[in-house]
N, C-alpha and C positions, 0 to 999 in steps of 0.2 A: 597647353594648347587652348586657344580661344573656343568658346562654346559653339560658335557658328561654323567651326572647321571640323571636318571629319578626319579620322585617322587614315593614314595612307593605306591603300589596299595591299595586303600581303598575298601575292599570287600563290604562294605555297598553301594557303588556307582556302583556296578556291578549287573546285573540281576541274580537272583537265577539260579543255574545250571539246565538246562533243560527247561528254559524259555527264551524268547527273546522279544525284542521291535520290533514291526512291524512299521517301518518308512514309510514315505509317498510313496517312489517308490515301496516298497514291498506291501504296503497296497492296491495299485491299483489292484494288482493281486489277493490279498485276497478278495477284494470287487467284482472283476469280477467273481470269483468262486461262492460266495454266491448269488449275484444278478442273475447270470445265472440259478442256481439251483432253486432259488425262483420263477423266471419267468416260467420255465418249469414245476415245480410242480403245479403252479397256473393253467396252461393250462390243467393239469390232474385233477383239482378240489381239490387239497390239500391246506387246509387253514393253515396259519401260526399261531403257538402258542408258548409260552415261559414258561418254568418251572424255579423254583428257581435254583440257581447254587449250592446249597447244600440241602440235604435231611436228614431225620432221617437215621442213619446207617442201620437200619433194612431193609429199602427199597431195598438196594443193597445186604445185606447179604441174604435176603429171595429169591431174584431173581437170583443173580449170584452164590450163593452157597458159604458156608464158606471155601470149599476146593479149589475153583478156585483161579488161580493166582491173579486176580484182587483183590479179597477180602483178600486173605491171605498175599499178598506181595505189592500190588500197590496202595491201596486206601489211600487217605489223610483224616484221621479220627481224630476228636478232640472233647473234651467236651466243651460245651459252659458254660456260667456263671451260668446257672441253673442246670448244671449236665447232660443235654441231650447229647447223643452221635450223632454227626453230621458228615457227609462225603461230601466233595466236589465231585460232580458227575463224575464218571469215564466214563459214557456212557449215552445216552439219552433215550433208550427204557424203562428202569425201571421207569424213571421220567414221561414218557408219560403214562404208565400203572397206576402209582399211581394217576396222574391227572385225568385219565378217571374214576377211582373209586371215588376219593375225590369229584368230581364235578358232579357225577351222570349222566354221559354221555351216559348211555346205550340206552336212547331214540333217540340218534343221530346216532346210527349204521345204515349203515356202516360209520365209522369215518375215515376221511382222514386228516392226520397231516403232516405238514412240520415244522421243527424247526432247529435252528442253534445256535452255541455259543461255549464257551470254555468248555473243559473237562480236567480232572486232573488224571494223573496216575504216581506213582513213578516208573519209568522205567530207564534203562540205556540210556542216550541220545546219539543219533547218527542221521545221515542224515535221515530226514523224521520221526523221532521219538522224541517227546518232552514230558516234564512233564506237561506243560500246552500247549494244543494243541486245535484246533478248528475243529468242525464237522458240516456238513450238514446232516440232518436225515429226513427220511420220514417213516411213519408208516400207515398201513391200518388195522383197527380193524373191525371185524364183517363179514368178507368175508372168508368162508371156501373153496370155489371152487379154483381150480388151476388158474383160470382166474385172481384171485387177485394177485397171484405170477407173472403171465405174465405181468400184468399192472405195478407192482412195478419194475420188472426188465427192462421192456421197458422204464420206466420213467428214471431209472438210465442210460440206454444206450443213451437216448436222451440228458440228462444232459452232458454226456461225449462227445457226438457228438457236442453239442452246444459250448462246450469248445474247440473244435478242436482236440479232442484226440481219435477219433474213431479208427484210424489206429495205435494207440500207446498202446491199451489195448486189453485184451482177456477176455471174459467171461468164467469162469470155473463153471461147474454146477454139482451138485450131489443131491441125495435124502437120507434122513435119515430114511424114512419110518415111520410108526405109532409106537406106543409104543411097540406093540407085535413084530414088526420087529426089533426094536432097541434092545430089551431085548434078542431076539434070536441071534442077531449079536454080542451083548456084550459078551454073553457066548462063542460064537465061537472065538472071538478075544482074550479073556482072556485065553482060552485053548491054542491058538497058541502062544501068547506072554509069557505064563507061561513056555513054553518049552524053551524060550530064555531069562528067567528073569535075569540070572547071567550076560548076556552080555548087558543088557539094562543100560542106564545111570541112575544115582541115582534119578533124577526127574521122569523119566519114571517108575522106579520101585515103586516110591511113589504113582504114579497115577494108577498103575496096578489094584488095588482093588477099589479105590474110583472113578476113572474117566478114564477108559482105552481108551475111544475114543480120549481123548486129546493126547495120545501117537502118534496118526497119524499125529499130528501137529509138532512133535518134529523136531528141526533143528540139533540135534546131528547126526553126520555122521554114528556113529555105530548104533544108533536107526534106521536111514533111511535105512540102509542095511537090517535090520531085517524087517522093515515095507514093503519093496519092495515085499516080498513074502507073506505078510499077506492076509488073505481072504478079499474079498470085500463085502461091505454091500449089494450089488445087489444080492448076493447069498442067503441073509436072508429075502429078501422082500416077504411079503405075497401077494396074488393076488390083494387085494385092493390097497396097496401101489404102486404096479407095475403099475396099471391102472392110478393112480393119477399122477405118474411121466411121464408116456406116454402122458397124457393130457397136462401136463406142457410143455413137449418138443414139442408137436404138436402146442401148442399155441405160443411158441416162434418162431417156423418155420413160422407160419402164419403172425406173426408180423414183420418177417424179421430180427430178432435178432439172430445173429450168436453165437454159444457156443461151448465149448469143454468139454466133460465129464471128470470129475476128480474123480474117486472112493475113493481117499484119503481125499477129502474135507469133513470135518465134523464140527459139533458144539458139545461141550462137556457137555452142560447143559441139564438137563432132559426135560425142557419144549420145547425145539426145536424138530421139526418134519418135515418130508417131505423135501421141497425145501431148499437147502443150495447153495449159490453162492458167487463168488468173481470176480471182474474185477481186473486184474493184469497187471503189466507192467514190462518190463525188463530195464527200463531207471532209476530206482531209487535204484539199488543195492538190498540189503537184504530186504528192506522195499517196496516190490513190489505190495502189495495190496492197491488199492486206493479207492475201494468201495466194501463193502461186507454186506451180509445180509442173511435172510432166514425166515422161518416160525416158529412161536412160539405159537402154539395153546394152550399150557398149562400155559402160563405166568400169565394171569389175574386170573385164578382159584388158582394158587400157591400164589397169593397175597391176596386171600381171596374173590374174586369176583366170579360171575357165569362163567361157561366155556364160553370163547369168542375167537374165532379164531383171529389170528394176523399174519402179515407178514410185513417186512420192511427192510431197509438198512441204513447204515451210511457211510459217506466218509470223509476222512481227508482233510481239506481245505489246510493246508500247503503242503501236498504232491501234490495235484492237482495244486496248485499255482506254484510249481517248474516245472510242466510239460507244462503249457499252454504258448502260445505266449504272448509277452508283450502287454498288453492292449493299446489302443490309448492314447496318451499324453492328459492331461487335456487341455482345451482351453487356448490359450495365453491370458493373461490379458490385459486390457486397463488401462494405468496409467493416473490418473488425477493429474496434476502438477500446483499448484498455484504459480505464480511468486513472490507475496509478501504476507505479513500478511493480507492485505486488502482483498485478494481473498480466504483466508482460509475457511470462512463460506460458500461462494459460491461453492468452490471446494467440500466440504462436501456434500452439497445439490445435486450437480450434480453426485457425486459418488453414493449416495444412490438411486438417480433417475434411473441411468443406471443399477444398481444392480437389482432394482425392475423390470426393464424391461427385465431381463434375461441375462445381460452381466456379465462377470467376471471382476471385477475392483479392482485396487490397489490404495490406497490413502496413500501416505507417511505421517508419523505423524509429522515430523519436517525437517528443513534443507532448504538451498537455492536451487535455480533451478538446479544448477549443481549436487548437491548431490542427488536430487530427480530423475534427469534423469539417473544418474549412477545406482540408485536402479531399475529404469525401465528397463534398459539394463540387469541388473543381473537377473531380473525376466522373461526376454525374452518377454517383452511386445510387442504387435503387434502395438499398437498406443499409443501416448501420447496426452491427451487433455490438452493443456497448456493455463492457464487462466492469462492473463495480464491485466493491468489497462486499456489500450487503447481498447483491445477487449471487456473488461467488459463494457465499456462505450457504446459500440455498441451491447450489449447483444449477444456476439459472443465469440468463442474460436478458437485457432489455433490447428488443428488436424494434428500431425506429424506421417508419416509412419516410423516406427522405423527400417525397413529394408532398405528403399531407401533414407530416409532423407527428402523426399518431404513433404511439409506441405500445408495446405489449410485453409482458415478461414471459419468456419461453424457457422451459427446462432445457439444459444443454444437451441432454440425450435426445431431444425432439427437434433440435435445429434443422436437420436435413429434411424432416417431414414438413416443418413449418414453411421452409423456404422452397420446397420442391418445385413450385410453379414458376420459380425464377431460374431454374436450371437451364 
């Protein structure tokens, strides 16, 4: 092949569209997001659990609704070898609810759950939107009072604050009211949108009868012009729902969590009620929501359990990782360098000893001293522990400062003490 020509691209050796490899530099950000959320959630008393990455398809059809975009357009569904219909999880809440019922956790209420892991949706890939993506998720089951929503939202705010994003995000807040309020609003909204049906986008016209609240989420410019004058759900709230929302706002004020009311913020599924919220940013373009959630008191009952209140949120790890400052570099390693074959076993023993003492250590697998020292430089090692025959006879090693070139002989028994400040 001529030098100016490139080899044909082998699609098998490329990641599937909408997926990506998280290599070491990016994974430090990914890990920082997950570990920060895990630590903050633990301080709030949320215990970590993990559900299977796939469920029976009905788990999502029953909870998300067959007319939702996730179920109708975005789920990765397949039949296994026994003929069962399975789906890669598109979100975590349904799996938590299923696990709650499967494991008989009603005696553990109130149940506080933290989980994290990959999710899967067949969407059009773009910045901040992938087909395999990762989420952190918290759920609170068994608490009907607005205080539960306050805690959940405050937890989310604290996670974002701990990630250094407090000044980059805005909490948007709304209420969906109870079922009576939502039905009243649905009727009012359908009447208004019906008068403009011919001007709505095709997607919104399809939603008008089956899921009209979802129209308020439309990104179509024509739809948004119509939505701007649509009635607000606050006009349809009954007294009970209004008091619950007032208590939520008062609780957030007491917690020092700032928010902005957004009357167009909705959740289109029937089991959602009362609190709906999103933390948004202007730094990610169209994918501006970084953490979102709400109350879902009807979910467990819809799955066949006893009525159980619930509230929670999920956040995209990739989106948050794009926003945070670069985490600290990993500790610079210490290179253990045997001068000859006779020192190989001793080098291995010293490397293991230092690792078990808490040091980051690299031990080259082969090569002469020059090659091993080049490897130490490439790895940005801070020190090289050089084992020569003369030093070995004295039960010692030469420790070289890789920045200054200075070196000193150190007894092997004193290595940990000599290197302690590098741990």
